[in-house]
N, C-alpha and C positions, 0 to 999 in steps of 0.2 A: 319164758320169753324166747329162748333159743328156738323152740319148736315153731312159734309164731313167726319169727324172723325167717326161718327156712320155708315156711308156707308162702310168705310174701315173695321171696326170691323165686320160688317155683312158679307162682302165678305170673310173675313178671317175665319169666323166660318162656311161658307157654302161651300159645295163641289159640289152640282148639278149645271149644267150649266143653266138650266131654272130658278132655284131659284136666281142665281147671276144676270141673265138678268132682272128678276123682280125687284130686289133691285136697279139696275142701272136705270131702267125705272122710278121707283118711285122717285128716286133722281132727275132725269132730269125734271120730271114734277113739283116737289115741291120746289126745291131749287131756290132762286133768280137767275135771268138770268146771272148776273155778276159773281156770285159764280159758277154756273153750267158751265159757259164757262171755268173757270180756272180748275174746276174739270175734265172736258173733256180733257183739255190739258194734265193734269197729268195722267189721266187714259190711254190715248193713248200712253204714254211713249215718248212724243216728247222730243228731245234732248234740254236741257236747260243749260244756262250758270251757272257754279258753282260760287256761291256767296262767300262762305268761304270753304276752304279745310277741309277735315275730320281731317287731322293732327292738324290743328289750333283749331278746336272744341275740340279735345282730350286734347290739351295742356291746354286750359282754364278750361275744366272740371276736369282735374287731380288736378289742384291747388285748385279748389272748393271742391273736394271730400275729401281731406285730406289723400288720399291714397299715399303711396310712389310710385315714378315713375315706379319701376320694377313691382310692383303688378298691377298697372293700365295697364301697357303694357301687362302683362300676361292675364288680363281680356279681353283686346281687342283681343289678339291672340286667346283666347278661343271662343269669340263671333263672331269675324270676321267682325264686322260692327261698324263703328264709331258712328253712331246715337244711336244704341242700347247700346253701351258701355256707352255713355254719360247718357242716360236715366236710366240705371241700377246702375250707380255708384254715381250719385249726391245724396246729403243728402235728406232723406225722410222728409216730412213735410205736414202740412195741406194746400195743394195747390188746387187751383180752376181750373176747366176746362176753356179754353179760349173761349170767345164768340165773338171775333172780326171777321167780315166777311172774308171769304177766299180771296176774290179779294183784300181787303185792305192789307192783309199780303203779297200777291204776287206782288202787284203793288207799295206799299209804304214801309211798315214796314220792310220787310226783305231786300230789296235793300238799304234802308237808313242805316240799321244796318251794312251791308257789306261795306258801303262807309266810315265808321268811321275809325280814326287812331287806332293803336293797343291798346293804353291805354284806350281810350273811348269805344272801341269795347269790351274789357275785362269786363268793368263795365256793359255795355249794355247787354251782354250775361248773366252775373251773375244775373242781375235784371230780365231778361226775364225768365230764367230757374227757378228762385226762385218763380215766380208767377204761374207756370204751374204744372199740374199733369203729371205723368210719360208718359202717352200716347201722350200728346201734346208736351212734350219735345222731344220725339222720332220723331214725325211727322215733327215738325219745324226744327229739326236738319237735317232730311232727305232732306227737301226742301232747306235748306241753302247749303248743300253739293252737291246738284244736283244728288243724288243717289236714288231718289224716283222711286220705281217700284211697280206695283200691278199685281197680278196673274190672270188677265183676258185678253182674246185675244181682238184684235181690232174688230174682227167679232162680238163678243158678245156685245161690246160697241155699235157698229153700229146698231145691231138689237134692242137694248134697246132704242137708239135714235129714230129709226124708229117707235117703239111702242109708244113712248111719243109724236111723231109728227103726227102719223097716216098716214105715207107715206111708200113707199116700201124701204126696206133696200138698194137696188141699188141706189135709189135717194140720200140717206144719204151718201153712199160710194162715189158717184161722187161729192157731195157738199164738202166733206172733203178733196178730192184730192188737193194737193198743200198746204194744211194747212189753218187754219183760225186764225184770230186775236182773242185772248181770251177777248172778251168784250160782254156786254149785247146785243148790237145791232146785232153782228154777230151770237150770239147764237140764238136769236129770229128768225133771218133770216134762220139759219140752220134748225130749227124745223118748219118753215112755211109750211103749207100744200098747199100754192099757188106757182105757178111757179115764178121764180126769175124775177123781173121787169127788162126788157131790156136784159134778157138772162144771162147765166153764164159769168164770167170774161173770156176774150179771151185767157188767158194763162192757164186755168184750164185743166189738163190732165184727161184722163179716168182712172178708176181703172184697174190695170193690170190683165190679165187672166193668170193663172199659170198652168203649167203642173204637172202631178202626176208622181211619180216613176213608171217605167214600170212594169206592172203586166199582163203577157200573159194570165194567168188564167181567168181574167175578160175581156179580149178583144174578139171581135167577130172573126169568121173565117177570115183568110186573104183574102182580095179582093183588088187587086191593085187599083181599081177605088174608094175604100172607104177611102184611106188614102193619105194624103200629107206627104211625108217623106223628111226631110232635115237634114243638119248637125246641131248638137247642139254646137253652138259657145261658146268659153270660154272667154266671155267679161262681160259687164254689160248691163242690160236691160235698154232701154230708149224709150221715146216717143218724136218725133220731131214734133212740132206744128207750123203751119203758119196760123194765123188768124188776121184779121183787120190790115194787114200790119206789124204785129209784129211776132217775132220768139221766141219760147220757147223750151228748151231742158230739159226734166225732167228725172231723174233716177227713178228706181223702188222704191228707198227709199224716194221718194217724195222730192228730192232736185233739185232745179233749178241750172243747171250746165253750163249755157251759158258761164260764164267767163272762166271755165276750158277747154271748147272745142269750141273756137271761129271758128276753121276750120270747124266743123260740123254745127255750126249755119250758116256759110256762104253758106253751101251746100243747105240750105233751099230756097235760091233765085231761085232754079230750080222748086220749088213747087208752085202750084196755091194757092190763098188765100182760106182758109177753108179746109186745108189738115192736117191730123194727121197720122203719120206713127208710127208703133210699130216695134222695131228692137233691134239690139245688137251693142253696141259701142265696137270697136276693134281698134288696131293699124295695119294699112295695108299700107305698103310702095308702092309708085307708081311703077308699072311694075312688082310687085311680084304677083305670082299666088295664094298666101295664106297669111293670117294674121300672125303677130308675136304673141308670147306667152303672157300670162297674165302679166308677169313681165314687159313687155314694156308698157302695158296699166297702170300698177300701177304707173309708173313714171309720168303719167298725172293726176292721181286722187288726189284730194285735192289741186291742184294748181289753185289759183284764177286768176293768170295772167301768163300763160306759156310763156317763152321767145322764140325768133325766133329759137334758137338752138334746144330747146326741140320740138318745132312744126315741125322742119325739120327732126329731128332724129326719132320722134314717131308720124307720121301723123295719125290722127284719121279718122275712117270711120264709117258710119252707115250702117249696113247690115239689110235692111228692109225685114220683112217677113209678115207684115200684114198692111192693110189699114183700119183705124178706122173711118175716116171722109174724104169726098171728096165734094168739092163745098159747104161746110158747112153742109152737110147731114150726120147724124150719121148712119154708116153702120153696127154697131155691131150686129144687129139682123139678118142680112143677113147671109146665110151659107158661110163658108170659101171659097168654090169654086168660088162664085161670087165676094167676096172681092179680092181673088187672081187674077181673070181675070182683074179686074179694076187696081190692083196694077201693073200687068205685062204691061198693056197698058200704064200706066203712066211712068213706068221705062224705056221705050224705048227712052225717051228724056233725061235721066239722064247721067251725065258725072262725071268724077273724083271719089271721094270716097263716093258718094251716090250710094250704090250698092243694087241689088236685091239678096236675099238669094236663091240660086239655089235649085231646087227640084231634088230628085233622083228617078229613075225608078226601082222599086223593085217588083219582081214577086212572092215571096214566103217567108215564115218565114226563111228558110235556107239562102236565099239570103240576108235577113235583117241582119242576124248575120255576114255574110261575109262582108257586107258594114260596120257594126259597128266596126269590127276588123281593118278597115282601117282608123278609125277616126283620130288617132294621126298623120298619114301621111298627113292629110289635116288640121292640127292644130286645130282640133275639139276635144270635149270630149265625143262624142257619137252621137246619132241620136235623132231627134224629130219626133214623129208620131202624126199627127193631123187629126181628122175625117173631111172629106171635107164637111159634112153637119152641122158642129158645128158652132153655133153663137159665138161671142166674149163675154164671161161672165166676172164676177168679182171673184177674188180669185182663189182658187184651187177647181175645180169641176171634180170629177173623171169620166173617161169614154170618155172624149172628146180629151184632149191633154195628151200625154205621153212623158216622157223623158227617153230614153234608153241609160244610160251612160256606158262608159267603166268600166270594173272592175278596182279598184284602183291599182296604183303602190304600191309596198311595199318594205320595208327594215327591217332587223332585227337589232335593236339598243339597246344600253346599257343604263339603267337608271343611271344618275349620280347626279341629283338634284331633290329635292321635296319641295313643299310649300303647306301650308294648303289652303283649299278652302274658300268659303264664304257661308253665309246663313246657311242652315241646315248642311252643311259639313265643317263648320268653324273649328271644332276640329279634322278634318281628313286631312291627306296629300293626296290631289287629283290632284294637278297640278304638272306635271312631265316634266323634261328636259332630252332629250335623246341624245346620242352621237354615232358616228361611229369611227371606227379605221382609223387612217392615217397609211397606210401600209409602209410608209417610215421609215427607221431606225433612232432613236429608235421608235417603234410603240407607238402611244399615241391616247387617245380618244379626239375627237373634237365634240363639240355640233353642232347639225344640226336641231333639231325640239323640240317644246314643244307641249304637248297634255294633255288633261284633260277629255277625253271621251272615252268610249269603254269598260270599266271594269264594271262588275256587283257589287252589294253591298257587296257580300261575298268576291270578289276579292279585292275590295277597303279596306275592313277591314283587310284582311290578309296582304296586302301590307303595310298598315299603321303600323301594328305591326312590320313588318320587318324593315321599315324605322326607327322607333324609336330605335330598337335594333342595327341598323347598321349605325347610323350617325357617320361620322368621322370629320365633321367640320360644323360650323354654320356661316351664313352671314345674320344677322337680321332674317327675317322670313324664309329664305331659308336654307335647310339642304343639305350638300353634303353627299352622301352615298357611301358605298363600291360598286365598279363597278362590280356587280355580276349578276344582274337580266337583262334578255333579253326580249324584247317585239317586236312583229311584228307591225311596224307602217305603216299604209296605208295613201295615199295622192292622190289628184286628178291630180296634175301636179308638175313639177320640172323645175327650171330654174337657170341659173347662177346669182349670186348676190355678188357684192363687199361689201355689207353692213354686210354680215355674215362671221364669222371667217372660216366657212367650205367652203365658196365660192359658196354655193348653198342655195336655198330657196325652200320650198315645200308648196303647197297650200292645205288647209283643212286637216292638219294631225290629225289622231286619232288612238287609239290603236285597232288593230285587234285581237290580242291574246297575252297572257302572255306565253312566251316560256320557261317554267320551265324545259323543256327537253334539253335546249341548254346552254352550258357554254359561258361565256362572251367572251372568246377568239375566238369563232366562229361567232361572230356578223359580220355584213357587214362592208365594208370599204368605205371610201370616193371615192375611185377609182371605186367601184361598182356603187355608186350613180352618179358619173360623166358619167358613161357609159349610164345611163338612159337618160341623156340629149340628146343623139344622136338618141333615139328612136322616 
């Protein structure tokens, strides 16, 4: 644990990417394999089960601190983080740094503590915190609450692992896909310079190749035979794998989603063994000439066992646009035009909702913009441009694949609620709730979206001061404010939703600008938003 704590402190003090990569590489080389495996799990930000809630930790810490509840709550509101509040408010003392190995904390000590009943857990937490220094109180509280985050990208971590192992970063990226068990054996295998005995596991996906936002200034002159152009579908990215008689469906978030999409898994029966498709998961009803919106797909997400009714109402499809493996051969180094030719030949035998993503014939930049303007009529969110000579790489490599999305939809809405942020913005109001007017008499404001990005630091500070001066009511950490400030809210899509009071839901809302020139009475209405549903 001491070595991992020193790594975190070093990363916190370091700003350069190369220096952070070197710190990580040293850690992976020097730490015991069992500890390094858990360190890697935490550094990659893998979702972990919460052992004890932050509220529970605060309750115990408040009793131990001797602070009155109102003062302790104010401390938490100022800091915005349960683990940091616990570490800063517990009584100071001559405490020692913990020296128990990280893997023992993660595999035994912390799960055992979480399994205790309330009374014994109170005593165990008190004993634990009493024997630790402030840094370790903070770290272990983070691990217990499941809120551990480190400011390093997965790409930097992968490069550090590659440096420690003496292999290519692409090799590490592929070995990490699908997740690894945090153990000494799997970590040693991950860093092995030798090829995996017996080959990789049959279900392992390839690292996804990502497109960059469209930048015409860095694109070569338009040549129709240089680009493959297709619709940018509004679904979730997925790889469908058929190997060794088994089928695996992976999301881009490295989640195995076979149970949520049994209808797509069944489609893989049409594939030969040793095939890997890259594509988009959508809801596409039989007989329809286009998919349904993202709201329909959302009904399927997170369902471990969708019922017959849901499968019938929201039939899933895989729109395939790339072939990564055929007959067990890795095709990623081949140019896209060759992969596409093989994919088209394979798709001739497909039926049902295993579909080939159609390509568009575009002769000029002007025609490209005309096609992009039609995206919503095809239930798409823009265009994809892919260089036909591009290999299939890992991550986002500029110049090969571009996403040319539609300009966002927008509505002018009124700020009605605000809440403090977290981390460095814990003492500022940065999370906002916006409302539209219901034009029916009497007119009233109805919430329709939340947003917390889009303002610069100066605007955030100015708005924070206004919120504090114009609060009319408090609901715990939330403040209701005078309905006076108007903001233009941009979003990628809009769909009907029975779960929301407004009857609509928007995708990826963010603040486009603060409309200080516009009175609240001139903000948009629900009826205006509903009209966007028809576009």
